C-alpha positions in Angstrom: 0.0 0.0 0.0 2.9 2.4 0.7 3.9 2.1 -3.0 0.5 3.1 -4.4 0.3 6.7 -5.8 -3.4 7.0 -4.8 -2.5 6.3 -1.1 -0.2 9.3 -1.0 -2.7 11.4 -3.0 -5.4 10.6 -0.4 -3.0 11.4 2.4 -2.2 14.8 0.8 -6.0 15.6 0.6 -6.6 14.6 4.2 -3.6 16.7 5.4 -4.8 19.7 3.3 -8.2 19.3 4.9 -6.6 19.1 8.4 -4.9 22.4 7.6 -8.3 24.0 7.6 -9.0 22.8 11.1 -5.5 23.7 12.4 -4.4 26.8 10.5 -0.7 27.1 11.3 0.8 26.1 8.0 2.0 22.9 9.5 -0.2 20.3 7.8 0.1 22.1 4.5 3.8 21.3 4.3 3.1 17.7 5.0 0.3 17.8 2.3 2.8 19.1 -0.2 5.3 16.3 0.7 2.6 13.7 0.2 1.6 15.2 -3.1 5.3 15.2 -4.3 5.6 11.5 -3.3 2.3 10.7 -5.1 3.6 12.4 -8.2 6.9 10.5 -8.0 5.0 7.2 -7.8 2.6 8.2 -10.6 5.4 9.2 -12.9 7.4 6.1 -12.0 5.1 3.7 -13.7 5.5 -0.1 -13.3 7.0 -1.4 -10.0 10.3 -2.4 -11.6 10.8 1.1 -13.1 9.8 3.2 -10.1 11.7 6.3 -9.2 11.3 5.5 -5.5 10.9 1.8 -4.8 11.3 1.0 -1.1 9.3 2.2 1.9 12.4 3.9 3.5 13.1 5.8 0.3 9.4 6.9 0.1 9.5 8.1 3.7 12.8 9.9 3.1 11.3 11.6 0.0 8.2 12.5 2.0 10.3 14.0 4.8 12.5 16.0 2.5 9.6 17.3 0.4 7.6 18.2 3.5 10.5 20.1 5.0 11.1 22.0 1.7 7.4 22.7 1.5 7.2 23.9 5.1 10.2 26.2 4.7 8.7 27.7 1.5 5.4 28.3 3.2 7.1 29.8 6.2 9.1 32.1 3.9 6.0 33.1 1.9 3.3 33.3 4.5 5.1 33.6 7.8 5.8 36.6 10.0 8.4 38.9 8.4 11.7 39.5 10.1 11.5 42.3 12.6 7.7 42.3 12.6 6.1 41.6 15.9 2.5 40.8 16.5 0.8 43.0 19.1 -2.7 42.9 20.5 -4.4 46.1 21.6 -7.4 44.5 23.3 -8.3 41.2 24.9 -11.2 39.3 23.5 -12.3 38.4 27.0 -12.8 42.1 27.9 -16.3 43.0 26.7 
């Protein structure tokens, strides 16, 4: 099951949906990693001709792609250097 492209595509969709429930740009990086692995498996074709063929290689590709995706999201959507979030009022004071 680890070597099926649709398994990784389904994982990417589930992780992207989880990002909606936990908006911190954490799950979106994992979703990008799962999508990359799904693409690698889909492009690879037959089991003998796969770009990544063993579960440890798949997990390593997922980890590296997730890290790159998370860093890219952090750079694009994160807090800019020198910028500090401040709050003027408390939501409990009303």
